[in-house]
DSSP file (Angstrom, degrees, kcal/mol; ACC not computed):
  #  RESIDUE AA STRUCTURE BP1 BP2  ACC     N-H-->O    O-->H-N    N-H-->O    O-->H-N    TCO  KAPPA ALPHA  PHI   PSI    X-CA   Y-CA   Z-CA
    1    1 A M              0   0    0      0, 0.0     2,-0.5     0, 0.0    17,-0.1   0.000 360.0 360.0 360.0 143.7    3.1  -20.3   19.2
    2    2 A N        -     0   0    0      2,-0.0    17,-1.8     0, 0.0     2,-0.4  -0.892 360.0-160.9-108.3 128.4    0.4  -19.1   21.6
    3    3 A T        +     0   0    0     -2,-0.5     2,-0.3    15,-0.2    14,-0.2  -0.852  13.6 170.0-110.0 145.7    1.1  -17.0   24.6
    4    4 A V  E     -A   16   0A   0     12,-1.8    12,-3.6    -2,-0.4     2,-0.4  -0.966  24.9-131.3-141.6 156.5   -1.2  -16.5   27.5
    5    5 A S  E     +A   15   0A   0     -2,-0.3     2,-0.3    10,-0.2    10,-0.2  -0.937  27.0 170.1-115.9 139.0   -0.8  -14.9   31.0
    6    6 A I  E     -A   14   0A   0      8,-2.8     8,-2.8    -2,-0.4     2,-0.4  -0.835  35.1-104.3-132.1 171.0   -1.8  -16.5   34.2
    7    7 A K  E     -A   13   0A   0     -2,-0.3     6,-0.2     6,-0.2     2,-0.0  -0.843  29.6-143.8 -99.0 135.0   -1.3  -15.7   37.8
    8    8 A D    >   -     0   0    0      4,-2.5     3,-1.6    -2,-0.4    36,-0.2  -0.130  41.9 -82.5 -84.8-171.9    1.3  -17.6   40.0
    9    9 A D  T 3  S+     0   0    0     34,-3.0    35,-0.1     1,-0.3    -1,-0.1   0.703 131.8  53.7 -67.0 -17.2    0.9  -18.5   43.6
   10   10 A N  T 3  S-     0   0    0     33,-0.3    -1,-0.3     2,-0.1     3,-0.1   0.356 119.6-110.0 -94.7   4.3    2.1  -15.1   44.6
   11   11 A N  S <  S+     0   0    0     -3,-1.6     2,-0.3     1,-0.3    -2,-0.1   0.700  74.6 140.6  74.8  19.1   -0.6  -13.5   42.4
   12   12 A D        -     0   0    0      1,-0.1    -4,-2.5     0, 0.0    -1,-0.3  -0.665  58.0-105.3 -84.9 145.6    2.2  -12.3   40.1
   13   13 A D  E     -A    7   0A   0     -2,-0.3     2,-0.4    -6,-0.2    -6,-0.2  -0.481  33.9-170.0 -67.5 141.1    1.6  -12.4   36.2
   14   14 A Y  E     -A    6   0A   0     -8,-2.8    -8,-2.8    -2,-0.1     2,-0.7  -0.987  13.8-146.2-134.7 122.7    3.4  -15.2   34.3
   15   15 A V  E     -A    5   0A   0     -2,-0.4     2,-0.7   -10,-0.2   -10,-0.2  -0.807   8.3-151.5 -89.9 119.7    3.4  -15.2   30.5
   16   16 A I  E     -A    4   0A   0    -12,-3.6   -12,-1.8    -2,-0.7     3,-0.3  -0.839  10.5-170.2 -91.0 116.6    3.4  -18.8   29.2
   17   17 A K  S    S+     0   0    0     -2,-0.7     2,-0.4     1,-0.3    -1,-0.2   0.755  79.4  31.4 -81.7 -26.4    5.2  -18.4   25.9
   18   18 A D     >  +     0   0    0    -17,-0.1     4,-2.2     1,-0.1    -1,-0.3  -0.784  65.8 178.3-137.7  87.6    4.4  -21.9   24.6
   19   19 A L  H  > S+     0   0    0    -17,-1.8     4,-2.7    -2,-0.4     5,-0.2   0.764  81.4  57.7 -63.3 -27.4    1.0  -23.1   26.0
   20   20 A K  H  > S+     0   0    0    -18,-0.2     4,-2.3     2,-0.2    -1,-0.2   0.942 110.0  43.7 -69.3 -46.1    1.1  -26.4   24.1
   21   21 A S  H  > S+     0   0    0      2,-0.2     4,-2.4     1,-0.2    -2,-0.2   0.907 115.0  48.6 -60.5 -45.8    4.4  -27.3   25.8
   22   22 A F  H  X S+     0   0    0     -4,-2.2     4,-2.2     2,-0.2     5,-0.2   0.953 112.3  48.6 -58.0 -52.4    3.2  -26.1   29.2
   23   23 A Y  H  X S+     0   0    0     -4,-2.7     4,-2.4     1,-0.2    -1,-0.2   0.905 110.8  51.0 -57.3 -42.3   -0.1  -28.0   28.9
   24   24 A Q  H  X S+     0   0    0     -4,-2.3     4,-2.5     1,-0.2    -1,-0.2   0.897 109.2  51.0 -64.2 -37.9    1.8  -31.1   27.9
   25   25 A H  H  X S+     0   0    0     -4,-2.4     4,-2.5     2,-0.2     5,-0.4   0.882 108.1  51.9 -61.7 -37.1    4.2  -30.9   30.9
   26   26 A I  H  X S+     0   0    0     -4,-2.2     4,-2.2     1,-0.2    -2,-0.2   0.930 111.3  47.8 -70.2 -39.9    1.2  -30.5   33.2
   27   27 A L  H  < S+     0   0    0     -4,-2.4     4,-0.3    -5,-0.2    -2,-0.2   0.930 117.1  42.5 -62.7 -45.2   -0.3  -33.7   31.8
   28   28 A D  H  < S+     0   0    0     -4,-2.5    -2,-0.2    -5,-0.2    -1,-0.2   0.839 131.2  18.0 -68.2 -38.8    2.9  -35.6   32.0
   29   29 A Y  H  < S+     0   0    0     -4,-2.5    -3,-0.2    -5,-0.2    -2,-0.2   0.547 131.8  36.2-117.7 -14.2    4.2  -34.6   35.4
   30   30 A H     <  +     0   0    0     -4,-2.2    -2,-0.1    -5,-0.4    -3,-0.1  -0.131  69.4 133.6-133.1  35.1    1.2  -33.2   37.2
   31   31 A A  S    S+     0   0    0     -4,-0.3     2,-0.3    -3,-0.1    -1,-0.1   0.746  70.9  15.7 -68.1 -28.1   -1.7  -35.4   36.0
   32   32 A S  S    S+     0   0    0     -3,-0.1     2,-0.1    14,-0.0    14,-0.1  -0.964 104.1  12.1-150.2 161.3   -3.3  -36.0   39.5
   33   33 A G  S    S-     0   0    0     -2,-0.3     2,-0.4     2,-0.0    15,-0.0  -0.330  95.6 -53.9  68.7-147.6   -3.4  -34.9   43.1
   34   34 A T        +     0   0    0     13,-0.1     2,-0.3    -2,-0.1    13,-0.2  -0.991  63.3 155.3-130.7 136.2   -1.7  -31.6   44.1
   35   35 A S  E     -B   46   0B   0     11,-2.0    11,-2.9    -2,-0.4     2,-0.5  -0.846  41.1-106.6-144.2 179.0    2.0  -30.7   43.4
   36   36 A L  E     -B   45   0B   0     -2,-0.3     2,-0.4     9,-0.2     9,-0.2  -0.976  24.8-162.2-121.1 127.4    4.0  -27.8   43.0
   37   37 A H  E     -B   44   0B   0      7,-2.9     7,-2.6    -2,-0.5     2,-0.4  -0.917   6.1-165.2-109.0 127.2    5.2  -26.6   39.5
   38   38 A E  E     +B   43   0B   0     -2,-0.4     2,-0.3     5,-0.2     5,-0.2  -0.962  13.2 168.5-117.5 134.9    8.1  -24.2   39.4
   39   39 A E  E >   -B   42   0B   0      3,-3.2     3,-2.3    -2,-0.4    -2,-0.0  -0.912  67.9 -23.0-147.3 118.9    8.9  -22.3   36.1
   40   40 A N  T 3  S-     0   0    0     -2,-0.3     3,-0.1     1,-0.3    -1,-0.0   0.851 127.9 -46.3  49.8  42.8   11.3  -19.4   35.8
   41   41 A G  T 3  S+     0   0    0      1,-0.3     2,-0.4     0, 0.0    -1,-0.3   0.424 115.7 114.8  81.7  -0.1   11.0  -18.5   39.3
   42   42 A H  E <   -B   39   0B   0     -3,-2.3    -3,-3.2   -34,-0.0     2,-0.4  -0.849  52.0-149.5-106.1 142.7    7.3  -18.7   39.4
   43   43 A Y  E     -B   38   0B   0     -2,-0.4   -34,-3.0    -5,-0.2     2,-0.4  -0.873  12.1-174.7-113.9 143.0    5.5  -21.3   41.5
   44   44 A F  E     -B   37   0B   0     -7,-2.6    -7,-2.9    -2,-0.4     2,-0.7  -0.989  21.5-139.2-138.2 126.4    2.1  -22.8   40.7
   45   45 A T  E     -B   36   0B   0     -2,-0.4     2,-0.7    -9,-0.2    -9,-0.2  -0.760  24.8-151.2 -84.5 124.9    0.1  -25.2   42.8
   46   46 A V  E     +B   35   0B   0    -11,-2.9   -11,-2.0    -2,-0.7     2,-0.2  -0.858  35.3 135.5-104.4 117.5   -1.2  -27.7   40.4
   47   47 A N  S  > S-     0   0    0     -2,-0.7     4,-2.8   -13,-0.2     5,-0.2  -0.698  73.7 -70.7-138.5-166.0   -4.5  -29.3   41.4
   48   48 A D  H  > S+     0   0    0     -2,-0.2     4,-2.3     1,-0.2     5,-0.1   0.912 131.4  50.0 -60.9 -41.7   -7.8  -30.1   39.7
   49   49 A E  H  > S+     0   0    0      2,-0.2     4,-2.2     1,-0.2    -1,-0.2   0.951 113.0  44.5 -54.6 -56.1   -8.7  -26.3   39.5
   50   50 A F  H  > S+     0   0    0      1,-0.2     4,-2.6     2,-0.2     5,-0.2   0.926 113.6  50.7 -67.2 -41.8   -5.4  -25.3   38.0
   51   51 A R  H  X S+     0   0    0     -4,-2.8     4,-2.7     1,-0.2    -1,-0.2   0.888 111.5  49.2 -58.8 -39.2   -5.5  -28.3   35.5
   52   52 A S  H  X S+     0   0    0     -4,-2.3     4,-2.6    -5,-0.2    -1,-0.2   0.889 109.7  50.3 -68.0 -38.5   -9.0  -27.3   34.4
   53   53 A M  H  X S+     0   0    0     -4,-2.2     4,-2.0     2,-0.2    -2,-0.2   0.934 114.4  44.5 -67.9 -48.3   -8.0  -23.7   33.9
   54   54 A I  H  X S+     0   0    0     -4,-2.6     4,-3.4     1,-0.2     5,-0.2   0.941 112.8  52.6 -58.5 -49.5   -4.9  -24.8   31.7
   55   55 A N  H  X S+     0   0    0     -4,-2.7     4,-2.5    -5,-0.2    -2,-0.2   0.910 110.4  46.0 -53.8 -46.1   -7.1  -27.2   29.9
   56   56 A N  H  X S+     0   0    0     -4,-2.6     4,-2.1     2,-0.2    -1,-0.2   0.864 111.5  53.3 -67.4 -35.7   -9.7  -24.5   29.1
   57   57 A L  H  X S+     0   0    0     -4,-2.0     4,-1.4     2,-0.2    -2,-0.2   0.914 110.0  48.2 -57.8 -49.7   -6.9  -22.1   28.0
   58   58 A Y  H  X S+     0   0    0     -4,-3.4     4,-1.0     1,-0.2     3,-0.3   0.913 112.0  48.6 -63.9 -40.9   -5.6  -24.8   25.6
   59   59 A K  H  < S+     0   0    0     -4,-2.5     3,-0.4    -5,-0.2    -1,-0.2   0.877 103.5  60.6 -65.1 -34.9   -8.9  -25.5   24.2
   60   60 A D  H  < S+     0   0    0     -4,-2.1    -1,-0.2     1,-0.2    -2,-0.2   0.793 110.6  41.1 -61.5 -33.7   -9.6  -21.9   23.6
   61   61 A I  H  <        0   0    0     -4,-1.4    -1,-0.2    -3,-0.3    -2,-0.2   0.597 360.0 360.0 -90.8  -8.9   -6.6  -21.5   21.3
   62   62 A N     <        0   0    0     -4,-1.0    -2,-0.2    -3,-0.4    -1,-0.2   0.424 360.0 360.0-108.8 360.0   -7.0  -24.7   19.5
């Protein structure tokens, strides 16, 4: 499992413990437009910029 840290909407650090699973969830449920993703009390605005950031993180570890 690959862990990475990102900032949530409140600029708090959030450790993604399983980037592959997180990445897949974003693809499955937040593939286009702008939406809000909540995970363990952290909120993320998912838009093209966020998807690109997660995609780049995923590519970097694979």
